[in-house]
VEXVEX-134806 format. One record per residue: residue number from 1; residue in three letters; x negated, y negated, z negated of N, C-alpha, C in turn. Coordinates in steps of 0.05 Angstrom, whole numbers, plus 32768, in hexadecimal, padded with zeros to 4 digits. Layout:
<NUM "ALA" <X Y Z> <X Y Z> <X Y Z>>
...
END
This chain:
<1 "MET" <8607 7B4E 7B05> <860D 7B4B 7B26> <8627 7B55 7B28>>
<2 "PRO" <8636 7B48 7B3A> <8652 7B4D 7B3D> <8652 7B5E 7B4C>>
<3 "VAL" <8664 7B70 7B5C> <8668 7B8A 7B68> <8677 7B78 7B86>>
<4 "ALA" <8669 7B81 7B98> <866D 7B77 7BB1> <868E 7B7C 7BBB>>
<5 "ALA" <86A0 7B6E 7BBB> <86BC 7B7B 7BC3> <86C2 7B66 7BE6>>
<6 "THR" <86D7 7B85 7BF5> <86DA 7B7D 7C15> <86E7 7B6D 7C15>>
<7 "ASP" <86F8 7B5F 7BF8> <8710 7B4A 7BFF> <870D 7B33 7BEF>>
<8 "ASP" <86EE 7B34 7BED> <86E8 7B1F 7BD4> <86D0 7B08 7BF4>>
<9 "PRO" <86D8 7AFB 7BF6> <86D0 7AE7 7C0B> <86BC 7ADA 7C09>>
<10 "TYR" <86AF 7AD5 7BF0> <8698 7ACD 7BE1> <867C 7ADE 7BCB>>
<11 "ALA" <8684 7AFE 7BD7> <8678 7B14 7BC8> <865B 7B0A 7BC9>>
<12 "ASP" <865B 7B07 7BE0> <8637 7B06 7BE5> <862F 7AF0 7BDE>>
<13 "ALA" <863D 7AD5 7BDD> <8637 7AB9 7BCF> <8629 7ABC 7BAB>>
<14 "SER" <863D 7AD2 7BA8> <8644 7AD7 7B84> <8621 7AE9 7B7E>>
<15 "ALA" <8621 7AF9 7B90> <8610 7B0F 7B8C> <85EC 7AFB 7B8B>>
<16 "PHE" <85F1 7AE8 7B9F> <85DE 7ADA 7BA0> <85D0 7ACB 7B92>>
<17 "LEU" <85E6 7ABC 7B83> <85DE 7AAA 7B6E> <85DB 7AB4 7B59>>
<18 "ALA" <85E5 7AD8 7B55> <85E4 7AE0 7B3A> <85C5 7AED 7B3E>>
<19 "ALA" <85BD 7AEC 7B51> <85A0 7AF4 7B51> <8584 7AE2 7B4D>>
<20 "LEU" <858B 7ACB 7B47> <8580 7AAE 7B4A> <856D 7AB5 7B30>>
<21 "ASP" <857F 7ABB 7B1A> <8575 7ABB 7AFE> <8584 7AC1 7AE5>>
<22 "PRO" <857E 7AD2 7ACD> <8591 7AE0 7ABA> <85A8 7ACE 7AB2>>
<23 "GLN" <85A6 7AB5 7AB7> <85BF 7A96 7AA9> <85CA 7A9D 7AC4>>
<24 "TRP" <85C5 7A9D 7ADB> <85E0 7A9E 7AE9> <85EF 7AB8 7AF4>>
<25 "ALA" <85E0 7ACE 7AEF> <85ED 7AE9 7AEC> <85FC 7AE9 7AD9>>
<26 "ALA" <85FB 7ADC 7AC1> <8604 7AE5 7AA8> <8622 7AD0 7AAA>>
<27 "HIS" <8620 7AB6 7ABC> <8630 7AA8 7ABE> <864A 7AAC 7AC9>>
<28 "ILE" <8637 7ABE 7AE7> <864D 7AC4 7AFE> <865B 7AE2 7AE7>>
<29 "GLN" <8651 7AEE 7ADF> <8660 7B05 7AD2> <8670 7AF9 7AC8>>
<30 "ARG" <8671 7AE8 7ABA> <8691 7ADA 7A9D> <869D 7AD0 7AA8>>
<31 "VAL" <869B 7ABE 7AC7> <86B0 7AB8 7AD6> <86B7 7ACA 7AE2>>
<32 "GLY" <86AD 7ADA 7AF1> <86B2 7AE5 7B07> <86BA 7AE7 7B1F>>
<33 "ARG" <86C3 7AF4 7B35> <86BC 7AEE 7B4C> <86C9 7ACA 7B50>>
<34 "CYS" <86B9 7AC8 7B66> <86C8 7AA7 7B70> <86DF 7AA1 7B7F>>
<35 "LEU" <86EE 7A90 7B71> <8704 7A88 7B7E> <870A 7A6F 7B88>>
<36 "HIS" <86F9 7A67 7B9D> <86F9 7A53 7BA1> <8708 7A50 7BB8>>
<37 "GLN" <8723 7A3B 7BB6> <8730 7A34 7BC9> <8731 7A1E 7BE2>>
<38 "PRO" <8728 7A20 7BF9> <872A 7A09 7C02> <8744 7A00 7C0B>>
<39 "LYS" <8745 79F0 7C1A> <875E 79EB 7C2F> <875C 79DC 7C42>>
<40 "PRO" <8756 79F1 7C58> <874F 79E7 7C77> <8772 79E0 7C86>>
<41 "THR" <8782 79E4 7C72> <8796 79D7 7C88> <8797 79C0 7C83>>
<42 "ARG" <8784 79B0 7C70> <878C 7986 7C78> <877D 7985 7C7E>>
<43 "ASP" <8785 7973 7C98> <876F 795F 7CA4> <8759 794C 7C90>>
<44 "PRO" <8740 7946 7CA1> <8730 7934 7C90> <873F 7919 7C8A>>
<45 "PHE" <8750 7906 7C95> <8762 78F6 7C90> <8779 78FA 7C72>>
<46 "GLN" <877D 790A 7C74> <878F 7915 7C5F> <877F 7921 7C48>>
<47 "ALA" <8768 7926 7C4C> <8758 7933 7C2F> <874A 7916 7C2F>>
<48 "LEU" <873D 790B 7C37> <8733 78EA 7C26> <874B 78E1 7C1F>>
<49 "VAL" <8764 78DE 7C2A> <8775 78D0 7C19> <8784 78D7 7BFD>>
<50 "ARG" <877D 78F5 7BF7> <8787 7902 7BE5> <8770 7901 7BD5>>
<51 "ALA" <875C 78FA 7BD9> <8742 7900 7BCD> <8738 78DE 7BC3>>
<52 "ILE" <873B 78C9 7BCB> <8746 78B5 7BC4> <875A 78B1 7BAA>>
<53 "ALA" <8773 78BC 7BB6> <878B 78BE 7B99> <8788 78C1 7B80>>
<54 "TYR" <8770 78DA 7B88> <8768 78EA 7B68> <874F 78D6 7B5F>>
<55 "GLN" <874A 78CB 7B61> <8726 78BF 7B5C> <872D 78B1 7B42>>
<56 "GLN" <8724 78B7 7B36> <8720 78AD 7B1D> <8738 78AF 7B0C>>
<57 "LEU" <874E 78BC 7B10> <8766 78C7 7B02> <8761 78E2 7AF7>>
<58 "HIS" <8772 78E7 7AE2> <8775 790E 7AE4> <878C 791A 7AF7>>
<59 "ALA" <8787 792B 7AF5> <879C 793C 7B08> <87AE 7932 7B09>>
<60 "ARG" <87BE 7931 7AED> <87DC 792C 7AEE> <87E5 790D 7AFA>>
<61 "ALA" <87D7 78FA 7AF9> <87E2 78E3 7B03> <87D2 78E7 7B1E>>
<62 "GLY" <87C7 78EF 7B31> <87B2 78F8 7B47> <87D7 7906 7B4F>>
<63 "ASP" <87E2 7911 7B45> <87F3 7923 7B4D> <880C 7910 7B53>>
<64 "ALA" <8810 78FE 7B47> <8823 78EE 7B3C> <8824 78DA 7B52>>
<65 "ILE" <8813 78CA 7B5A> <8809 78BC 7B6D> <8814 78C2 7B89>>
<66 "LEU" <87FD 78D8 7B8F> <8804 78EB 7BA8> <8825 78F4 7BAE>>
<67 "GLY" <882B 7900 7B9C> <884F 7906 7B97> <8860 78EE 7BAC>>
<68 "ARG" <885C 78D3 7B95> <886A 78C2 7BA3> <885E 78AE 7BBE>>
<69 "LEU" <8849 78BD 7BBE> <8842 78B2 7BDE> <8850 78C3 7BF7>>
<70 "LEU" <884F 78E0 7BF0> <885A 78FC 7BFE> <887B 78F3 7BFE>>
<71 "ALA" <888E 78E6 7BE8> <88A8 78E4 7BEC> <88AF 78CE 7BF9>>
<72 "LEU" <8899 78B7 7C07> <889C 78A0 7C15> <88A7 78A9 7C34>>
<73 "TYR" <889C 78C0 7C3B> <889C 78D6 7C4C> <88A7 78EE 7C52>>
<74 "PRO" <88BF 78EC 7C50> <88CC 7910 7C4A> <88C8 7918 7C69>>
<75 "GLY" <88D0 7932 7C6B> <88CD 7944 7C7A> <88B5 794C 7C89>>
<76 "GLN" <88A0 7944 7C7A> <8887 794C 7C84> <886B 7956 7C73>>
<77 "ALA" <885F 795C 7C77> <8847 7966 7C64> <883E 7949 7C5D>>
<78 "PHE" <8830 7936 7C69> <8824 791F 7C63> <8823 790C 7C78>>
<79 "PRO" <8828 78F3 7C6C> <882B 78DB 7C81> <8815 78D7 7C93>>
<80 "SER" <8818 78CD 7CAF> <87FB 78CF 7CC3> <87EF 78B1 7CBD>>
<81 "PRO" <87D6 78B5 7CC5> <87CB 788D 7CC6> <87E2 787F 7CD3>>
<82 "ALA" <87F2 787C 7CE5> <87FD 7869 7CF1> <8818 7864 7CE0>>
<83 "GLN" <8820 787B 7CD0> <8835 7870 7CC1> <882C 7869 7CA7>>
<84 "ILE" <8813 786B 7C98> <880A 785F 7C7E> <8806 7843 7C8B>>
<85 "ILE" <87F9 783C 7CA6> <87F6 7819 7CAD> <8817 7809 7CA4>>
<86 "ALA" <8826 7824 7CB6> <883F 7815 7CB5> <8854 7811 7C9B>>
<87 "THR" <884A 781F 7C88> <8853 7817 7C6E> <8852 77FB 7C5D>>
<88 "ASP" <885F 77EF 7C5B> <885A 77E0 7C48> <8850 77E4 7C2F>>
<89 "PRO" <883A 77CC 7C2E> <881F 77D1 7C16> <882E 77CD 7C04>>
<90 "HIS" <8841 77C2 7BF8> <884E 77C0 7BE0> <885B 77D9 7BD9>>
<91 "THR" <8868 77E8 7BEC> <8877 7804 7BEF> <885F 7811 7BDC>>
<92 "LEU" <8846 7819 7BEC> <8834 782B 7BE8> <8826 781A 7BD0>>
<93 "ARG" <8824 77FE 7BBA> <881C 7800 7BAB> <882B 7808 7B92>>
<94 "GLY" <8843 7809 7B93> <885D 7819 7B89> <8855 783B 7B84>>
<95 "CYS" <884C 7848 7B8E> <8847 785E 7B8E> <8827 7860 7B7A>>
<96 "GLY" <8820 784D 7B72> <8814 784E 7B57> <87F1 7841 7B6D>>
<97 "PHE" <87EB 7845 7B81> <87D0 7841 7B81> <87C4 7819 7B76>>
<98 "SER" <87AA 781F 7B75> <87A4 77FF 7B6A> <8798 77F7 7B86>>
<99 "ALA" <8793 77D8 7B84> <8797 77CF 7B9A> <877C 77D4 7BB0>>
<100 "SER" <8768 77D6 7B9E> <874E 77E6 7BA8> <8757 77FB 7BBB>>
<101 "LYS" <8763 7819 7BAE> <876B 7827 7BB3> <877E 7828 7BD6>>
<102 "LEU" <878B 781A 7BCA> <879A 7816 7BE4> <8792 780B 7BFF>>
<103 "ALA" <877A 77F1 7BF8> <876F 77E9 7C0D> <875A 77F9 7C19>>
<104 "THR" <8756 7810 7C08> <8746 782E 7C14> <874E 7837 7C29>>
<105 "ILE" <876A 7846 7C1E> <877C 7854 7C29> <8786 7848 7C48>>
<106 "GLN" <8791 782E 7C42> <8793 781C 7C62> <8780 7821 7C73>>
<107 "GLY" <8765 7820 7C63> <8749 781F 7C74> <8746 783A 7C80>>
<108 "LEU" <8755 784E 7C74> <874C 7869 7C7C> <875A 786E 7C9A>>
<109 "ALA" <8779 7862 7C90> <8787 7867 7CA4> <877D 785B 7CC9>>
<110 "GLU" <877D 784A 7CB7> <876D 7834 7CDA> <8759 7843 7CE1>>
<111 "ALA" <8744 784B 7CD5> <8730 785C 7CD6> <872E 7871 7CE4>>
<112 "ALA" <8747 7888 7CE1> <874D 789A 7CE5> <875C 7892 7D07>>
<113 "GLN" <876D 787D 7D0A> <8776 7878 7D27> <875E 7874 7D37>>
<114 "ASN" <874D 7863 7D2C> <873A 7865 7D3A> <871F 786C 7D3C>>
<115 "GLY" <872E 788A 7D3E> <8716 78A3 7D3D> <86FF 789F 7D2A>>
<116 "VAL" <8701 788F 7D1A> <86E1 788B 7D08> <86E5 78A8 7CF9>>
<117 "ILE" <86FC 78B2 7CED> <8708 78C1 7CDC> <870B 78D8 7CFC>>
<118 "PRO" <86F7 78EF 7CFD> <86FD 7904 7D0A> <8719 791E 7D06>>
<119 "SER" <8725 7922 7D18> <8732 7937 7D1D> <872C 7953 7D0C>>
<120 "TYR" <873B 7962 7D00> <8730 797E 7CF4> <871E 7983 7D03>>
<121 "GLU" <8726 798B 7D1D> <8714 799A 7D34> <86FE 7989 7D34>>
<122 "GLN" <86F8 796B 7D3A> <86E5 7966 7D3B> <86D1 796C 7D25>>
<123 "ALA" <86D6 7968 7D0B> <86C5 7968 7CF0> <86BC 7980 7CF4>>
<124 "LEU" <86CF 7995 7D04> <86BA 79AE 7CF8> <86A2 79B5 7D13>>
<125 "GLN" <86A2 79A3 7D22> <868D 79A1 7D33> <8677 7991 7D23>>
<126 "MET" <8681 7981 7D1C> <8663 796C 7D12> <8659 7977 7CF6>>
<127 "THR" <863F 796C 7CEF> <8628 797A 7CD5> <8634 796A 7CC3>>
<128 "ASP" <862D 797C 7CAC> <862F 796D 7C92> <862E 7953 7C8C>>
<129 "ALA" <8609 7954 7C98> <85FC 793C 7C99> <8611 791E 7CA8>>
<130 "ALA" <8618 792A 7CC0> <8627 7916 7CD4> <8637 7906 7CC9>>
<131 "LEU" <8652 7922 7CC0> <866D 791A 7CAC> <8660 7904 7C90>>
<132 "ILE" <8656 7910 7C84> <864A 78F4 7C75> <8642 78D8 7C75>>
<133 "GLU" <8636 78DE 7C8A> <8625 78BD 7C98> <863F 78B0 7CA0>>
<134 "ARG" <864E 78C3 7CAF> <8667 78B3 7CC1> <8677 78A8 7C9F>>
<135 "LEU" <8681 78BF 7C91> <8692 78B0 7C82> <8693 789E 7C67>>
<136 "VAL" <8674 78A1 7C5E> <8677 7890 7C49> <866E 7877 7C5C>>
<137 "ALA" <8670 786F 7C6C> <8674 7850 7C73> <868C 7849 7C76>>
<138 "LEU" <86A0 7855 7C6B> <86BF 7848 7C6B> <86C4 783B 7C49>>
<139 "ARG" <86D1 782F 7C46> <86D9 781A 7C30> <86E2 7839 7C17>>
<140 "GLY" <86D5 783C 7C01> <86DB 784C 7BE9> <86D4 7861 7BED>>
<141 "VAL" <86D2 786C 7BFE> <86BB 788B 7C0E> <86A1 7888 7BFF>>
<142 "GLY" <86A1 7895 7BEC> <867D 789D 7BE2> <8680 78B7 7BEC>>
<143 "GLN" <8664 78C8 7BE6> <865A 78DC 7BF3> <866A 78F5 7BE2>>
<144 "TRP" <8667 78F0 7BCB> <8680 790A 7BBE> <86A0 790D 7BCA>>
<145 "THR" <86A3 78F6 7BD1> <86BA 78FE 7BDE> <86B5 790E 7BFF>>
<146 "VAL" <86A4 7906 7C0D> <86A2 7917 7C21> <869B 7931 7C1F>>
<147 "GLU" <8689 7934 7C05> <8689 7950 7C03> <869B 795B 7BF2>>
<148 "MET" <86B3 7956 7BED> <86C9 7965 7BE9> <86D6 796A 7BF8>>
<149 "LEU" <86DA 7954 7C1C> <86E2 795C 7C2E> <86D5 797C 7C3C>>
<150 "LEU" <86BC 7977 7C40> <86AA 7987 7C42> <86B1 799E 7C3C>>
<151 "ILE" <86B2 79A4 7C16> <86B4 79BF 7C0F> <86D1 79CB 7C16>>
<152 "TYR" <86E5 79B5 7C0E> <8706 79C9 7C0C> <870F 79C6 7C26>>
<153 "THR" <870C 79AF 7C3A> <8718 79AB 7C52> <870D 79BC 7C67>>
<154 "LEU" <86F1 79B9 7C6E> <86E5 79C6 7C7D> <86D4 79E3 7C73>>
<155 "GLU" <86DA 79EA 7C63> <86D3 79FC 7C53> <86AC 7A02 7C5A>>
<156 "ARG" <86A1 79EB 7C56> <8684 79EE 7C58> <867C 7A03 7C41>>
<157 "LEU" <866A 7A17 7C3F> <8663 7A24 7C27> <8643 7A1D 7C21>>
<158 "ASP" <8639 7A0E 7C26> <8620 7A04 7C20> <8621 79E3 7C19>>
<159 "ILE" <8636 79DB 7C08> <8632 79BD 7BFB> <862F 79BB 7BDC>>
<160 "LEU" <8621 79B1 7BD3> <861D 79AB 7BBB> <861F 798A 7BB1>>
<161 "PRO" <8639 7988 7BA6> <8637 7970 7B9B> <8624 7960 7B88>>
<162 "VAL" <860E 7959 7B8F> <85FA 7956 7B73> <8607 7942 7B5F>>
<163 "ASP" <8614 792C 7B6E> <861D 791D 7B5F> <8636 791A 7B4A>>
<164 "ASP" <863C 7934 7B41> <864F 793D 7B37> <864E 7944 7B23>>
<165 "PHE" <8663 7930 7B0E> <8653 793E 7AF4> <8657 7955 7AEE>>
<166 "GLY" <866A 7969 7AF9> <866E 7979 7AE3> <865F 7997 7AF2>>
<167 "VAL" <8652 798A 7B0B> <8640 79A0 7B16> <8623 79A2 7B03>>
<168 "ARG" <8628 7987 7AFD> <85FC 7985 7AF2> <8606 7988 7ADB>>
<169 "GLU" <861C 797E 7AC5> <861D 7991 7AAB> <861E 79A1 7AB1>>
<170 "GLY" <8627 79AC 7ABC> <862A 79D0 7ABE> <8615 79E0 7ABD>>
<171 "TYR" <8607 79D3 7AD9> <85E8 79D9 7AD6> <85D1 79D7 7AB2>>
<172 "ARG" <85D9 79C3 7AAE> <85CA 79BE 7A93> <85CF 79CB 7A7E>>
<173 "ARG" <85F2 79D5 7A7E> <85FC 79EE 7A70> <85EF 7A03 7A6D>>
<174 "LEU" <85F0 7A0E 7A8C> <85E5 7A26 7A97> <85C6 7A29 7A8C>>
<175 "GLN" <85BB 7A1C 7A92> <85A0 7A1E 7A87> <8592 7A22 7A73>>
<176 "GLY" <85A8 7A0D 7A66> <85AA 7A0B 7A47> <8586 79F1 7A43>>
<177 "LEU" <858F 79D5 7A56> <8584 79C4 7A54> <8588 79AC 7A45>>
<178 "GLU" <8579 7999 7A3D> <857D 7989 7A2C> <8587 7972 7A3B>>
<179 "ALA" <857E 796D 7A4F> <858D 7954 7A61> <8594 795F 7A81>>
<180 "GLN" <85AB 7952 7A8C> <85B7 7956 7AA6> <8597 7954 7ABA>>
<181 "LEU" <8598 795A 7ACF> <8579 7963 7AEA> <858E 7940 7AFB>>
<182 "THR" <8574 7937 7AFC> <857D 791F 7B0D> <8586 7927 7B29>>
<183 "ARG" <8590 7913 7B3C> <859B 791D 7B4B> <858D 7928 7B62>>
<184 "LYS" <8576 7920 7B61> <855E 7931 7B6D> <8553 7947 7B65>>
<185 "GLN" <855A 794C 7B4D> <854C 7965 7B3E> <8564 7979 7B45>>
<186 "MET" <857D 7970 7B42> <8594 7987 7B50> <858C 798B 7B68>>
<187 "ALA" <858D 7973 7B7F> <858A 797B 7B93> <8576 798E 7B9B>>
<188 "ASP" <855C 797F 7B90> <8542 799C 7B94> <8549 79B2 7B85>>
<189 "THR" <8554 79BC 7B7A> <855C 79D0 7B5E> <8568 79E5 7B74>>
<190 "ALA" <8583 79D6 7B84> <8593 79E6 7B93> <8597 79EC 7BAE>>
<191 "GLN" <8572 79E6 7BB5> <8568 79E9 7BCB> <856E 7A0B 7BCB>>
<192 "ALA" <8567 7A17 7BB7> <8560 7A33 7BAB> <8582 7A49 7BB1>>
<193 "TRP" <8598 7A33 7BB1> <85B5 7A41 7BA8> <85B4 7A39 7BCB>>
<194 "SER" <85AE 7A34 7BE7> <85B6 7A3A 7BFC> <85B9 7A4D 7C04>>
<195 "PRO" <85C8 7A53 7C19> <85DB 7A4A 7C22> <85F8 7A53 7C13>>
<196 "TYR" <85F7 7A47 7BF8> <860F 7A53 7BEB> <8612 7A3C 7BD3>>
<197 "ARG" <8609 7A23 7BD9> <860E 7A19 7BC2> <862D 7A06 7BBE>>
<198 "THR" <8640 7A0F 7BD5> <865B 7A06 7BCC> <8664 7A19 7BB7>>
<199 "VAL" <8660 7A32 7BB5> <865F 7A47 7BA5> <864F 7A45 7B8A>>
<200 "ALA" <863E 7A37 7B88> <8634 7A31 7B6C> <863F 7A19 7B65>>
<201 "ALA" <8641 7A05 7B78> <864D 79F2 7B6D> <8673 79F7 7B58>>
<202 "TRP" <8676 7A0E 7B65> <8694 7A1F 7B63> <868A 7A27 7B38>>
<203 "TYR" <8679 7A2F 7B3F> <8674 7A3C 7B2A> <866D 7A25 7B0C>>
<204 "LEU" <865D 7A1C 7B18> <864F 7A06 7B09> <8667 79F2 7AF8>>
<205 "TRP" <867D 79EC 7B0C> <8692 79EA 7AFE> <86A0 79F3 7AE9>>
<206 "ARG" <8699 7A10 7AE7> <86A3 7A17 7ADB> <8697 7A29 7ABA>>
<207 "VAL" <867E 7A19 7ABE> <8667 7A1D 7AA4> <867D 7A11 7A83>>
<208 "GLN" <8688 7A00 7A88> <8691 79FF 7A72> <86A6 7A06 7A65>>
<209 "ALA" <86BB 7A17 7A73> <86CB 7A2A 7A74> <86C7 7A45 7A70>>
<210 "HIS" <86B3 7A48 7A74> <86A5 7A62 7A68> <8684 7A64 7A65>>
<211 "PRO" <8680 7A57 7A43> <866A 7A56 7A3A> <8658 7A6E 7A3B>>
<212 "ALA" <8645 7A72 7A37> <8630 7A8C 7A31> <863F 7A91 7A10>>
<213 "ARG" <8635 7AAB 7A05> <8638 7AAF 79F5> <8621 7A97 79E0>>
<214 "GLY" <8633 7A92 79C7> <861B 7A85 79B7> <8619 7A69 79C6>>
<215 "ALA" <8618 7A58 79DB> <8611 7A3C 79E8> <8624 7A29 79D3>>
<216 "ASP" <861D 7A1A 79D8> <862A 7A00 79BE> <8631 79ED 79D9>>
<217 "THR" <8648 79F5 79DB> <865F 79E9 79E8> <8668 79C7 79E0>>
<218 "THR" <865D 79C2 79CB> <866A 79A7 79BD> <8653 798C 79C9>>
<219 "ASP" <863D 7991 79D5> <8628 7978 79D3> <863B 7974 79F7>>
END
């Protein structure tokens, strides 16, 4: 079990998960301290646009598209919803967005202006369930996207994205299972990881990179 360190904000979470069973304990020992890095400076609108930009793309391709978008608005960290709406669609398409992603981003900008997407301060006061219910109603926004917002922008510590392949495959490998758990099985199993399901997800995303000795990493 890892030793709690005063400068480690996730020490309690790591210790809690390591106490679940020998597989968790060994994995956390291999990986070490949790280095989860949320981005609380990003408001929900920005976080959602970034998530859409990277959907179904390798990180390098997403970086390039986002970089071209930001270059359209020099001198500021991120464009406002009003700026997105005012920008010619052909210019935005030139950044590399598909027609579907462009429509989603324009819809997000309108939703932010209309108050459907809450501000950072408003979102902090909303429950996980309320945010998910409100935002998945928007075009192109699924539950996984909102869960990433909860994890990285709002710093929620008890979010488990059960539809995430890395989480489900990580757990399969961690426990030596023949097949991934179903969505419901994953959600039910993860109840035991509360109130640190976000940290559990972080460790599960690293199972393949830190396999147990003798584990088969080719299947």
